[in-house]
N, C-alpha and C positions, 0 to 999 in steps of 0.2 A: 427268763433268758438272761444270761450273764453277759454283761458288756465288758469288753477287754480294753485295757489301756495299753498302748504300745510299750510304754516303759516297764510295764509289769509282766508282760508275756513275751519272752524272747522270741518265740516262734513267729509272732506277728511282726515284731520289729525287724527280724531278719528278712521276712518276706517283703516288707515295705522297703527296706534298704536295697534288696535285690531288684525289685521292680523299678525303683528310682535309678539305680545304676544302669540297668538295661536301657531305659529310656534315654538317659544321659549319653550313654555310649553310642546309641543307634540314631538318635534324632536331634541331638544338639549340634547346631552348626558351629564348628570351631572358629569360624571367622568373625562371628558377632555374638555367639552364645544364645541366640534365639532358636527356638525349636521348630523343626519341620513337622509337617502334619501327621505322617504315618509311615509305616513300613509294611508292605503286604507280605503274604505268605510265601512269595517267591523271593523275598529279600529286597525288592525294589522300593526305594524311598520315594514318598510323595513330598517333593521339595517345597510345596506351598507353605507359607508361614501365616498363621492366624494368631491373634492375640491370646486366645484361650489356651493354646498349647503351652506357651511360655508362662502364662499366669498360673496354670496348674502346677508347673514345675517349680516356680518360685515358691508357691505355697507349700508344696511337698518338701522342698528344701528347708524351709523354715520349720515345718513340723518335725522333720528329722533332726535338725539342729537342736531343737528344744528337747527332743527325746534322747539325744546322744551326746550333746555338747561338742560334736565334731564340727570344728570351724569350717571344714571344706563345704559343708552344706550351706552355711551362711555365705561363704565366698561365691559359691555357684549362684545363689539367689541374687546376690548383688550384681554379679556379672550379667545375668539374664535380664534383670530389671534395667540395667544401663543399656544393654543391647536392644531391648524392646523399645526403650525411649528413642534411641537413635534410628532404629529400623522402621518403627511404625508411625511415629509422629511426623506428619507432613504439613508443610506450610499451605495455608488456604486463605483466600481473601474472605473477609467478613464485613459486616456493616460497621465494625469497630476498627477496621484495618486488618492487617495480616495476623494470623494466629495459627499455631500448630494444633492439628487434630489427629486423633486416632482414626483408623479406617471406619468405613461405614458398616459396622457390624456391632452395634451397641451391646447386644447381649453377650458377644464374645469379649468385648471390652470390660464388661462387669466381672467376668471370670478373671481377666488380667488384674482388675482392681483388687479382687480378693487376695491374690498373691502379693501385690504391692502393699496392701494394708498390713498383711502379716509381717512383711519385711519392715515396714515403718514401725510397727509395735515393738520390734526387736531393736532396731538401730536408730530410730527417731529422725531419720533423714527424710524430710517431707517432699523432696524433689519429685519423686515418682507419683505419689498420691496427689500432689498438687496439680500436676498436669492433667490427670483424669478428672479431678474436681473442677478445674477450670473449663474443661470440655463440657461436662455435664451442666454446669451453671450457664454457660453460654447457650447451649441447646435449649435449656428450659426458658431462658429469658428472651431469646431471639428467634427461635426456629419453629415454635409450635404453630399449628394452623388455627383457623377460626374456631375449631372445636377443642383446642387445647392439646391436640395430639402431635407427636413427634414423627418426623421421617427417620429413616435409618442413617441419615447423614447429619451429624451434629453440627457441622459447619453451616448447614442451611443452603448450600450451593446446589444440591440435587434434591428436588422436591418430587415426590411421587403422589399420584392421585390416591392410592390406597395406603392405609396405615396398618401396621402389624401390631397385634396384641403383644407379641414377644418383644418388639422394639420399644414399646411403651411401658410394659410391666417391668422390664429390667430396671427402669429408673426407680421403681419402688425399692428393689433390692439395693441399688447403688446408693440412693440417699439414706437408706437404713444403715448400710455399711459405713457411710461417711459420718453419720450421726454418732457412731461409737468412737470416733477418733478424739 
């Protein structure tokens, strides 16, 4: 099987650009540059915002910037990273005082981190990756239960009886991604 590289096969690059543009045109909130969740077959937008939607588009923007050198993709990625920071990070009380946390969906947050990491590797601004790293480190140090498992709330304010493999295994990916910085 032949693997294609976007910069070497114009057809795939054009398809990637068109898909990116459709998503940007249809799901990017112009007020904060954060992405809505979906658009159904009847054209109705699902206005919920989840960290993974914006994370995927930040990463896609960086990949397209790297493939095309078109600065607009980098600008889009920066705007969405900044908008995500403002939209998603919320003040929360902790054992160490007040701290800003991403929402209680760690595996969605890891997808956001992939995009933030891709942006950091291009522009070296650690603002966005640092916020996520701080969240993960706090959760690891202060919110694990007696079995070493995490809840889906990294602030530790909401504790559930049951723990999800998804919410815990995503930390493996997150710390692996962080280790490459």
